C-alpha positions as a printed Julia matrix, in Angstrom:
291×3 Matrix{Float64}:
 33.56  -21.04   32.75
 32.11  -24.67   31.58
 29.98  -24.52   28.06
 27.15  -26.97   27.07
 28.69  -27.33   23.39
 25.94  -28.93   21.14
 26.98  -31.45   18.97
 27.5   -29.05   16.34
 29.59  -26.99   18.36
 33.37  -26.78   15.58
 35.92  -26.13   18.19
 38.48  -24.84   15.74
 35.97  -21.93   14.74
 35.77  -21.37   18.35
 39.33  -21.03   18.99
 40.37  -18.98   16.05
 37.35  -16.26   16.59
 38.13  -16.34   20.48
 41.94  -15.48   19.4
 41.15  -12.93   17.25
 38.49  -11.94   15.7
 40.16  -11.33   12.14
 42.22  -14.04   12.63
 42.22  -16.13   10.15
 44.76  -18.64    9.36
 43.55  -22.51    8.94
 44.84  -23.76   11.94
 45.16  -23.0    16.03
 47.98  -24.83   18.26
 46.14  -25.43   21.43
 47.68  -25.66   24.71
 46.8   -27.27   28.69
 45.75  -24.31   29.75
 43.5   -23.42   26.36
 42.1   -26.96   26.61
 40.73  -26.68   30.74
 39.31  -23.33   29.92
 37.16  -24.34   27.56
 35.62  -27.01   30.05
 34.62  -29.14   27.3
 31.86  -32.09   28.9
 29.72  -33.08   25.48
 30.51  -35.09   22.37
 31.31  -32.8    19.31
 32.36  -33.56   15.51
 35.82  -32.88   14.51
 35.54  -30.98   10.92
 39.26  -30.37   11.19
 42.05  -32.86   11.45
 44.19  -33.01   14.96
 47.52  -34.12   16.02
 48.63  -33.42   19.38
 51.65  -34.52   21.85
 51.21  -35.17   25.66
 54.08  -34.7    28.26
 52.15  -36.0    31.13
 49.22  -37.87   32.32
 45.63  -37.69   33.33
 43.83  -36.88   29.79
 41.57  -39.35   28.63
 39.3   -38.81   24.71
 36.7   -40.89   23.72
 37.02  -40.83   19.89
 33.85  -42.58   18.22
 33.32  -45.98   20.46
 37.16  -46.02   21.19
 38.58  -44.5    24.99
 41.69  -43.63   24.44
 43.88  -42.66   28.22
 46.6   -39.88   27.01
 50.27  -40.57   28.96
 53.66  -38.94   28.16
 54.6   -39.46   24.98
 51.28  -39.67   23.67
 50.5   -38.66   20.15
 46.72  -37.95   19.11
 45.61  -38.42   15.57
 42.39  -37.74   14.58
 40.33  -37.04   10.92
 37.37  -35.0    10.47
 34.07  -36.42   10.5
 34.79  -37.99   14.08
 32.74  -37.4    16.96
 34.91  -37.13   20.06
 34.58  -36.36   23.65
 36.91  -35.19   26.54
 36.44  -37.47   29.11
 37.93  -35.22   31.52
 38.6   -31.48   32.17
 41.86  -31.13   33.65
 44.96  -31.68   31.43
 48.87  -32.49   31.39
 50.99  -30.2    29.47
 50.75  -30.68   25.86
 51.3   -29.0    22.32
 47.77  -29.7    20.13
 47.51  -28.55   16.75
 43.6   -27.94   15.21
 44.06  -27.42   11.31
 42.17  -27.36    8.13
 44.1   -29.74    4.99
 44.27  -25.99    2.96
 47.25  -24.98    5.4
 49.06  -27.15    2.56
 47.58  -24.82   -0.69
 50.59  -22.86   -1.34
 53.15  -24.64    0.18
 53.01  -28.38   -0.48
 51.23  -30.91   -3.22
 48.21  -32.61   -0.96
 49.09  -35.82   -2.73
 51.16  -36.5     0.3
 47.86  -35.81    2.81
 45.57  -38.94    1.94
 48.17  -41.27    2.6
 48.05  -40.64    6.07
 45.95  -43.32    7.25
 46.34  -42.58   11.55
 43.72  -39.59    9.49
 41.52  -42.79    8.02
 38.19  -43.44   10.07
 38.16  -46.82   11.34
 42.12  -45.97   12.4
 44.01  -46.17   15.76
 44.08  -42.36   17.3
 46.93  -43.06   19.31
 50.77  -43.78   18.54
 52.81  -44.25   22.15
 56.08  -42.98   21.63
 59.44  -44.68   21.93
 61.56  -42.34   24.34
 63.43  -41.37   21.4
 60.68  -40.92   19.13
 59.33  -38.85   22.0
 62.22  -36.52   21.89
 62.62  -36.01   17.79
 58.49  -34.96   18.41
 59.28  -32.59   20.88
 61.49  -30.61   18.84
 59.58  -30.43   16.08
 56.31  -29.14   18.05
 58.49  -27.02   20.35
 59.52  -25.54   17.11
 55.76  -25.52   16.19
 55.25  -23.39   18.92
 57.9   -20.85   17.9
 56.58  -20.36   14.8
 52.87  -20.4    15.91
 52.06  -16.54   14.37
 53.67  -17.1    10.86
 51.21  -19.01    9.1
 53.85  -19.27    5.91
 56.28  -20.91    7.99
 53.88  -23.77   10.08
 52.54  -25.88    6.82
 56.46  -26.81    6.69
 57.19  -27.73   10.4
 53.66  -29.82    9.99
 54.92  -31.4     6.88
 57.64  -32.58    8.65
 55.8   -33.83   11.65
 53.56  -35.51    9.85
 55.48  -37.51    7.72
 57.71  -38.36   10.78
 54.18  -40.1    12.53
 53.11  -41.89    9.59
 56.52  -43.84   10.2
 55.8   -43.74   13.96
 52.35  -45.16   13.1
 53.72  -48.18   10.22
 56.42  -48.85   12.85
 53.54  -49.48   15.74
 50.57  -51.0    13.68
 51.69  -52.09   10.57
 54.82  -54.72   11.24
 57.39  -51.43   11.29
 56.31  -51.16    6.8
 58.79  -48.69    5.11
 56.81  -47.64    1.84
 53.11  -48.06    0.48
 51.76  -51.22   -1.17
 50.37  -51.16   -4.46
 46.77  -51.11   -3.16
 47.48  -48.46   -0.77
 48.58  -46.38   -3.65
 45.43  -46.79   -5.62
 43.95  -45.73   -2.33
 45.84  -42.69   -2.28
 44.87  -42.0    -5.78
 41.4   -42.25   -5.16
 41.42  -39.92   -2.15
 43.11  -37.35   -4.05
 41.09  -37.66   -7.4
 37.95  -37.19   -5.42
 39.39  -34.42   -3.21
 39.54  -32.56   -6.4
 36.67  -33.97   -8.32
 33.76  -34.43   -5.97
 31.92  -31.32   -6.76
 31.5   -32.08  -10.33
 31.79  -35.99   -9.76
 29.97  -38.16   -7.46
 30.02  -41.21   -9.37
 32.13  -43.89   -8.71
 32.33  -44.99  -11.92
 34.5   -41.82  -12.87
 37.17  -42.26  -10.19
 37.15  -46.15  -11.27
 37.8   -45.34  -14.56
 40.4   -42.41  -13.79
 42.42  -45.91  -11.83
 41.94  -48.35  -14.87
 40.13  -50.81  -12.38
 36.21  -51.86  -11.99
 33.9   -50.0    -9.64
 33.33  -53.22   -7.56
 37.65  -53.31   -7.61
 38.2   -49.86   -6.58
 35.69  -50.27   -3.32
 36.84  -53.71   -2.76
 40.17  -52.01   -2.18
 39.03  -48.45   -0.29
 37.08  -51.27    2.33
 40.05  -53.14    3.27
 42.29  -50.32    3.57
 40.2   -47.73    4.79
 36.77  -49.64    6.2
 34.72  -47.16    3.68
 33.41  -47.78    0.5
 34.41  -45.24   -2.73
 31.18  -43.95   -2.13
 30.81  -43.07    1.2
 34.61  -41.97    0.15
 32.81  -39.3    -1.54
 29.8   -38.59    0.33
 32.2   -38.03    3.18
 34.03  -35.3     0.95
 30.72  -33.47    0.11
 29.53  -33.48    3.53
 33.16  -32.76    5.0
 32.81  -29.21    2.62
 29.36  -28.72    2.86
 30.13  -27.98    6.72
 32.9   -26.5     6.3
 30.91  -23.62    3.58
 28.23  -23.53    5.92
 30.79  -22.91    9.21
 32.84  -20.0     7.88
 31.87  -18.87    4.5
 28.85  -16.97    5.27
 26.93  -18.71    2.33
 23.39  -19.46    2.22
 22.12  -22.92    1.82
 21.5   -22.32   -1.73
 24.79  -20.83   -2.3
 26.81  -24.46   -0.8
 24.25  -26.74   -2.89
 25.65  -25.18   -6.36
 29.31  -24.82   -4.68
 28.85  -28.71   -4.64
 27.3   -28.93   -7.73
 24.1   -29.97   -7.1
 21.26  -28.38   -9.55
 18.43  -28.34   -7.42
 18.99  -27.17   -3.26
 16.31  -29.69   -2.43
 18.65  -32.39   -3.52
 21.29  -31.19   -1.2
 19.25  -31.0     1.82
 17.92  -33.97    1.61
 21.32  -35.74    1.22
 22.71  -33.32    3.88
 20.19  -34.73    6.41
 20.62  -38.32    5.4
 23.9   -37.95    6.12
 24.12  -35.75    9.31
 20.34  -36.43   10.2
 19.53  -32.77   10.44
 18.98  -30.2     7.73
 21.78  -28.21    6.54
 19.73  -25.07    7.9
 19.73  -26.6    11.21
 23.08  -27.3    11.21
 24.16  -23.94    9.8
 21.84  -22.01   13.07
 23.4   -24.35   15.28
 26.8   -24.08   14.67
 25.88  -20.12   14.18
 24.42  -19.9    17.71
 25.72  -22.71   20.0
 24.27  -23.5    23.24
């Protein structure tokens, strides 16, 4: 059955509730059959992270303005905030994990997570693996399939997949880089600081002071390495959290605005409309009642 999803269609939310009304794990492992049954034909925004391994030819996806052909050995990586569109409704065999970063809350420090360049908005979204790399990744995804119904175990396998994927990404797109340089460490520290403090501190100056550099230099580093300024990254975190809360926590717009540190919900509504192109009430309605 073909679904005419709105642009606000949250794929992960839909999959979790399709599986089980009470299913609350912060991830979903999809397969060829699952993706074909969805019949997604319209663009939709990612409110989550995606990493998937493809075992054959025939899948094509548009991420932002770039089209990717997924073939045997393609490793798909998409961060939140990206607009995606599947350009076909049939898929080769694959394992595609959709997840939120709070999957790591009880198991790992999330600082490593912010060093994963392939989830940044302006990076390449497909890593074409060598034969050896493909075999390694197949083993990891096979283990992931085997323990997919055990949330306490999934984060450990996912951690290994992400760390190894970063090495593959560096090998393909960064001249076989082995470690982060000084500026890249600054980017990681900034993103970790923002993830912990964006509700309370929305000023670039606060983060620059924590990192002992000027706001101007901080933004220059971020634009150089991520394509986004410090202000845009702070806004990105605020709005991703806003959309997450509006989608999953049965909170009113006023409650969400206070949760995000706004003393006046009208200020939050204006900021949300400026970023998303619609009011948070409109967003909440379309997420809860997709057409």
